[in-house]
N, C-alpha and C positions, 0 to 999 in steps of 0.2 A: 347403440351407436354413440350416445353421448358419454357413456362411462369410460371408454378407452381414451377419448379426447380429454376428459376431466382428469383421469389418472396421469396422462402424459403431461398436462399442464402443471399439475402438482409436482411431478417428478422434475420437470424443467425448473420450477421455482426452487425446489430443494437443492438441486445441483448448483444452480446459479447462486443461490444464497450462501451455500457452504463455500463455493469458490471465492465469492466476493469477500466473505468474512475472513477466510484464511489469508487471502491476498492483503487485506487491510491489516491483519495482525503481523504478517511478515514485513510489511512496509516496502518501501522502495529502496533501491541501492543508494547509498550515500556517495559522497564525493570527498576527495582529499581537500583539506582547506588550510589556509595560512593560520598558524597559531596566534598571530598577532591581531589580525582583523577579520578572519573567517572567510576570506576571499576564496572562491572555487578555483582550485588549481588543476582541474581536469584538462589535460592536453599540454600543460606548461611544465610539468615535472620533468626533471632531467635536462631541461634546456636552460634553466635560469637558477641562480643561486640566491636570489632575493625575490620577494613578493612583487609582482607587477602593480599591485594596487597600493600598498602602503610603503613599499621599499625596504621592509625589514628583512634582514638576512635570516634565512631558514636555520642556520647554525645557532642563532640566538633565540628565535621564537619557536622554532620547530614546525612540524607539519602535523595537523590533526588527522587521525585515521578516519576512513569512511565509516559512518554509522548508519544502520538501518533505522528509519523512522516510520512509526505506524501511520497509517492513513485513515483518519477518523471517518471521512466520507464513505470510504469503501466498507468500513465496519458497520456504519449505520445502514447503508444500502443492503448489505448482506443480511443484517438482522431483520430489516423490514421485509425482505423477500421470504425469510424463514417464518416470520410471524404470519405473513399473508398466506403462505402455504399451509401452516398449521390451522389457521382459521378456516381456510377453504376445505381442508380435510375434515375438520369438525363439523362444518355446515353440511358437507356431503354425507357424513355418517348419520347425522341427526335428521336430515331432510329427506 
């Protein structure tokens, strides 16, 4: 009775750890920003010709493309789950 629960717990840890780790590597979606001050332009593109924050014309400073940024907290959480799962598996096999 304990073995199926134990295996299920390890499987959930592995799947969750891999998901968190991959999600952390991929990162979140970025946002378009002003080339002059870095202001988030989500929702204001197409309606203005200059930055609402610094007043710079986009023709002069440009608009930075959205970039994905890794999420270190998710990477650490995923790695911790994977390490916990591997330790649990090792203890289960030895004990």
